[in-house]
C-alpha positions in Angstrom: 0.0 0.0 0.0 1.4 3.3 -1.0 0.7 6.7 0.4 1.2 10.2 -0.8 2.5 12.7 1.7 1.6 16.4 1.3 4.1 18.8 2.8 2.6 21.9 4.0 4.5 25.0 3.1 4.6 27.3 6.2 5.7 30.8 6.9 8.4 29.3 9.1 9.9 27.4 6.1 10.0 30.6 4.0 11.5 32.6 6.9 14.3 30.0 7.4 15.2 29.7 3.7 15.4 33.5 3.4 17.0 34.1 6.8 14.2 36.4 7.8 12.0 36.6 10.9 8.7 34.9 10.8 7.0 38.2 11.7 8.5 39.8 8.7 7.4 37.0 6.4 3.9 37.1 7.9 3.4 40.8 7.5 4.6 40.7 3.9 2.3 37.8 3.0 -0.6 39.6 4.7 -0.2 42.5 2.2 1.8 45.0 4.3 3.8 47.4 2.2 6.2 48.8 4.8 9.2 46.7 3.7 11.9 47.2 1.1 10.9 46.2 -2.4 13.7 43.7 -2.6 12.7 41.9 0.7 9.1 41.8 -0.4 9.9 40.5 -3.8 12.1 37.7 -2.4 9.4 36.6 0.0 6.6 36.6 -2.6 8.8 34.9 -5.2 9.7 32.0 -2.9 6.2 31.7 -1.6 4.9 31.4 -5.1 7.6 28.9 -6.0 6.9 26.7 -3.0 3.1 26.9 -3.6 2.3 28.7 -0.3 -1.3 29.5 0.1 -2.2 32.4 2.4 -5.6 31.7 3.9 -8.3 34.4 3.6 -9.4 36.0 6.8 -12.2 34.4 8.7 -15.5 36.3 9.4 -14.3 36.8 13.0 -11.0 38.2 11.8 -12.7 40.6 9.3 -15.1 41.8 12.0 -12.2 42.6 14.3 -10.7 44.8 11.5 -13.8 47.0 10.9 -12.2 49.9 12.7 -9.4 49.8 10.1 -10.1 51.5 6.8 -8.7 49.8 3.7 -7.5 52.4 1.3 -6.8 51.5 -2.3 -5.2 53.8 -4.9 -6.4 54.2 -8.5 -3.8 55.6 -11.0 -5.2 56.7 -14.3 -2.8 57.7 -17.1 -4.3 60.5 -19.2 -3.6 60.8 -22.9 -1.4 63.8 -24.0 -3.8 64.5 -26.9 -7.5 65.4 -26.9 -8.7 61.9 -28.1 -12.0 61.0 -26.5 -11.1 57.3 -26.1 -9.2 57.4 -22.8 -11.6 59.7 -20.8 -14.6 57.6 -21.8 -13.0 54.3 -21.0 -11.5 55.5 -17.7 -14.7 57.2 -16.6 -16.8 54.1 -17.1 -14.2 51.8 -15.5 -13.9 54.2 -12.6 -17.7 54.0 -12.1 -17.5 50.2 -11.7 -14.5 50.5 -9.3 -16.4 53.0 -7.2 -19.5 50.8 -7.0 -17.4 47.8 -6.0 -15.5 49.7 -3.4 -18.8 50.9 -1.7 -20.1 47.3 -1.6 -16.9 46.1 0.1 -16.6 49.3 2.3 -13.2 50.2 0.7 -12.0 53.8 0.4 -10.3 54.7 -2.9 -8.0 57.5 -3.8 -7.8 58.5 -7.5 -4.8 60.2 -9.1 -4.4 61.3 -12.7 -1.0 61.5 -14.4 0.3 62.2 -17.8 2.3 59.6 -19.7 5.5 61.5 -18.9 4.6 61.5 -15.2 3.8 57.8 -15.0 7.2 57.0 -16.6 8.9 58.0 -13.4 6.1 57.1 -11.0 8.1 54.2 -9.6 10.5 56.7 -8.1 9.5 57.7 -4.5 10.0 61.4 -5.1 7.4 61.4 -7.9 4.8 59.3 -6.1 1.7 60.7 -4.5 2.0 61.1 -0.7 -0.3 58.2 0.2 1.7 55.8 -1.9 5.0 57.1 -0.8 4.1 56.9 2.9 2.8 53.3 2.6 -0.8 54.3 3.4 -2.3 52.3 0.4 -3.0 48.6 0.5 -3.0 48.2 -3.3 -3.1 49.9 -6.6 -5.4 49.7 -9.7 -3.4 50.9 -12.8 -5.3 52.2 -15.8 -3.6 53.3 -18.9 -0.7 52.2 -21.1 2.2 52.9 -18.7 5.7 51.7 -19.3 7.0 48.3 -18.2 9.5 49.7 -15.6 6.8 51.6 -13.8 4.4 48.6 -13.6 7.2 46.2 -12.5 8.5 48.5 -9.8 5.1 49.4 -8.4 4.0 45.7 -8.3 7.1 45.0 -6.1 6.1 47.8 -3.8 2.5 46.6 -3.2 -0.2 44.5 -4.8 -1.3 45.8 -8.2 -3.9 45.0 -10.8 -4.0 46.4 -14.3 -7.3 47.6 -15.8 -7.8 46.9 -19.5 -4.2 47.1 -20.6 -1.8 44.3 -20.1 2.0 43.7 -20.3 2.7 40.0 -20.8 6.3 40.6 -19.7 5.3 41.7 -16.2 3.7 39.2 -13.7 0.8 41.4 -12.7 -2.9 40.6 -12.6 -5.0 42.1 -15.3 -8.7 42.5 -15.8 -9.7 43.7 -19.3 -11.6 43.1 -22.5 -11.3 40.2 -25.0 -9.9 42.3 -27.9 -8.8 39.4 -30.1 -12.3 37.8 -30.2 -13.9 41.2 -30.7 -11.7 41.9 -33.8 -12.6 38.5 -35.1 -16.3 39.3 -34.7 -15.9 42.5 -36.8 -14.1 40.6 -39.5 -16.8 38.0 -39.6 -19.5 40.7 -39.7 -17.9 42.4 -42.7 -17.4 39.0 -44.4 -21.1 38.2 -43.8 -22.0 41.4 -45.7 -20.0 40.2 -48.7 -16.6 41.8 -47.9 -13.7 39.6 -48.9 -11.0 42.2 -49.0 -10.8 43.7 -45.5 -8.3 46.3 -44.2 -7.2 47.4 -40.8 -6.3 50.9 -39.7 -4.3 51.1 -36.5 -2.0 53.4 -34.5 1.7 53.0 -33.8 1.4 52.1 -30.1 3.9 49.3 -30.0 3.3 48.5 -26.4 -0.4 49.1 -26.2 -1.9 45.7 -25.5 -5.5 46.3 -26.8 -4.2 47.5 -30.2 -1.8 44.5 -30.5 -4.6 42.1 -29.5 -7.1 43.6 -31.9 -4.6 43.3 -34.8 -3.9 39.7 -33.8 -7.6 39.0 -33.8 -7.9 40.4 -37.3 -5.1 38.1 -38.6 -6.6 35.1 -36.9 -10.1 35.8 -38.3 -8.7 36.1 -41.9 -7.0 32.7 -41.5 -10.1 31.0 -40.1 -12.2 32.4 -42.9 -9.7 31.4 -45.6 -9.1 35.0 -46.6 -5.6 35.8 -47.9 -3.6 38.2 -45.7 -2.0 41.2 -47.5 0.4 43.3 -45.5 -0.5 46.4 -47.5 -4.1 46.1 -46.2 -2.8 47.1 -42.7 -2.3 50.8 -42.5 -0.5 52.3 -39.4 -1.0 55.9 -38.4 1.4 57.7 -36.1 0.5 57.7 -32.5 -2.0 60.4 -31.8 0.2 62.5 -29.5 3.0 62.4 -32.1 0.9 62.7 -35.2 1.1 65.7 -37.5 -1.6 66.7 -40.1 0.8 65.5 -42.7 1.1 62.1 -41.0 -2.7 61.8 -40.8 -3.1 62.7 -44.5 -0.5 60.2 -45.5 -2.2 57.3 -43.6 -5.6 58.2 -45.0 -4.1 58.4 -48.5 -2.8 54.8 -48.1 -6.3 53.7 -47.1 -7.8 55.4 -50.2 -5.2 53.7 -52.4 -6.3 50.3 -51.1 -10.0 51.3 -51.5 -9.3 52.0 -55.1 -7.8 48.5 -55.4 -11.0 47.0 -54.0 -10.4 46.9 -50.2 -13.9 48.2 -49.3 -14.2 46.9 -45.7 -12.2 48.6 -43.0 -11.7 48.0 -39.3 -10.3 50.9 -37.3 -8.5 50.2 -34.0 -10.9 52.5 -32.1 -14.0 54.6 -33.0 -12.2 57.9 -33.0 -10.0 56.7 -35.9 -13.1 55.3 -37.6 -15.0 58.6 -37.6 -11.9 60.5 -38.8 -11.6 58.0 -41.7 -15.3 58.3 -42.6 -14.9 62.1 -42.7 -11.9 61.8 -45.0 -13.6 59.3 -47.3 -16.6 61.6 -47.6 -14.4 64.5 -48.5 -13.0 62.3 -51.3 -16.5 61.8 -52.7 -17.0 58.3 -51.3 -20.2 57.1 -49.6 -20.2 55.2 -46.3 -21.4 52.4 -46.4 -22.4 52.2 -50.1 -18.8 52.5 -51.3 -16.8 51.7 -48.2 -17.8 50.0 -45.0 -16.1 51.2 -41.8 -16.3 49.8 -38.2 -14.4 50.3 -34.9 -14.1 49.6 -31.2 -15.3 51.2 -27.9 -18.8 52.5 -28.8 -17.9 56.2 -28.7 -20.5 58.9 -29.4 -20.9 60.1 -32.9 -18.9 63.4 -33.1 -20.9 65.0 -35.9 -24.5 64.6 -36.9 -23.7 64.2 -40.6 -21.6 61.1 -39.9 -23.1 57.6 -39.8 -22.9 55.8 -36.5 -20.2 53.2 -36.6 -20.6 49.5 -36.3 -18.6 49.0 -33.2 -17.8 46.9 -30.1 -19.2 48.0 -26.8 -17.4 46.8 -23.7 -18.8 46.3 -20.2 -16.2 48.8 -18.7 -18.2 49.2 -15.5 -18.1 45.4 -14.9 -14.4 45.4 -15.8 -13.7 48.1 -13.2 -15.7 46.3 -10.5 -14.0 42.9 -11.2 -10.6 44.6 -11.1 -11.4 46.0 -7.6 -12.5 42.5 -6.4 -9.3 41.0 -7.9 -7.1 43.5 -6.1 -8.8 42.7 -2.8 -8.1 39.1 -3.4 -4.5 39.9 -4.4 -4.0 41.9 -1.1 -5.2 38.9 0.9 -3.2 36.3 -1.2 -0.1 38.2 -2.5 1.7 35.0 -3.5 -1.2 33.5 -5.5 -1.0 32.6 -9.2 -1.1 35.5 -11.7 -4.6 36.0 -13.1 -5.7 37.4 -16.5 -9.4 37.9 -16.7 -11.2 39.0 -19.9 -14.7 40.3 -20.6 -16.3 39.8 -24.0 -17.6 42.8 -25.9 -20.9 43.1 -27.8 -21.1 43.9 -31.5 -23.4 46.8 -32.2 -24.3 47.0 -36.0 -24.5 50.6 -37.3 -25.3 52.3 -40.6 -21.5 52.5 -41.4 -21.7 48.9 -42.7 -24.1 47.3 -45.2 -24.2 44.4 -47.6 -21.8 44.8 -50.5 -23.5 45.7 -53.7 -22.4 44.2 -57.0 -21.4 46.6 -59.8 -24.7 46.1 -61.6 -26.7 47.2 -58.6 -25.1 50.6 -58.4 -21.5 50.2 -57.0 -19.2 52.9 -58.1 -15.5 52.8 -58.3 -13.6 55.7 -56.6 -11.7 57.9 -58.9 
């Protein structure tokens, strides 16, 4: 008769292997952030490697802590340009974060930073006072942010990314299923008779949603048996770096492909989509009769003479609430396995897409 022995990984074992006191290990594994980043990182790394599980507080333990206010920080990176995408997404996600915090009786502190400011946010002298003084139990990070900032902050205290993701950094993320959403748009255009489909994106090399949406486009083409042509993917300069000449050049590339028969276009977000529609209209083309255009994020129509885009609407409020709940779990179990949670979007058909008409039914070729 054989038996299997399960060895319980204890805080004592972790303390002995790292030559630390048990009290130090216990406080770090309980989510305290008053220790040096290096010490905290060593403890969490070994705990994760050994499979240590930190038990969640019992009801009695929770009731004894009612007098202690749990304070969580929310850091939102603001875009340097006037694009409406980030404010809309952040506002809706923050609404969900706020609702979840009220349900769990958690206090939140929200800080807004520019991209330049978040680039040095891992340095104590550039951090908000509550973070620098160790008053926060955890952080929700919303926005692109650079890898160094995310990595350093996650070593300082528990963090969860909202919407954006960096695969190189072991940080929990709660966001949207961009790849499947892009595939849904490709399939929608294909169902309308479009077999030559283009993709207009922005040059954000490290912006996960844009990368995932482009990957979903590639995947959908393969699954539908549609040939991929590199020239069908047009990349605009990042908004904060783009000049009018850059924008004109990108739109001209789209027009060139339209003239070659690429009449279905997916834009990486709705703001790009509406700008493209305006450009095509100025060139004498009709949307959707001559060109079908769709996007992501379900933004408001900027002008009444533009058709509402076929788009993907995301449950940003649910994403924000789930991110808050995930952060609370991470605070309780800082050594737990990394989690990536995705929410599916909903395709909303709009008058910017319609069945492709054969030439005999009135299709006209752009000049």
